[in-house]
N, C-alpha and C positions, 0 to 999 in steps of 0.2 A: 300410656297407650290409650288406658280405660277410659280417661277423662275426652282425648280427642274424639275418641269414637263418640261419643255422647254430645259432643259438643258439635260434628259432622251431622248426625242424627237432627240436632235441634233446629240447625239453618235448614237442611232438608224439608223436615216439614212447616218450617215457614215459609220459605219458598212453597210449597205444594198448598198453604192456607193465602197465602196472594194470589195462585192461580185462578182460585176457586172464586164463582160468580153469579149472581143469580139472574143472569142472563143466560147462561150455559142449558141447554138443552137436557132435562133428565137424563133422556134418554143418546147422551151422545157419549163419543168410545170417553174422550176427555174426563167426563164427569163423573164416569165409573170406574178411569182411571183413580182419578182422586178419591172417590167413595173407597176405594181401594187401601188407597195410600192411608188414609183417615183407620181405618181397623187397624192396619199397620203400626202407624203410632201411637194409636191408644197401648195396643198393646204390648211395645216394645218397651214404654216408657211403666207400662202396669208391672212388667217385670225388671225392669231396673229398679223398680221401688220397693218392692218385692224382697230381694237382691241386697239391696244394703241394706232395710231392716234386719234379713238374715243376717249379715255380718254385723252392723253395727251396733243394733239393736233396738226396739222403738222408744222405749223416753228414757225405762230407770237402769242405761245400761255407764251411766259415766256421765262427764263432758261432751262425748262424741256420739252421743246417741241420732239415732234419724232427726228426730222430731227437737233434737236441742242446737244440731250441727246448723 
């Protein structure tokens, strides 16, 4: 269930990145929503990394450590 949720968020993040365009006005609603989504995804992936580091260990927790996996 956890991995499915992460994959869903990754796919949704990629769709949001594809929707970004330099031609969008910075004041448009679409650009504002995309900016908010960018912060949401950054926070989500940061929290995911922190949780994995807490559970698996960073480096010195054996073969399944976060940096060795």
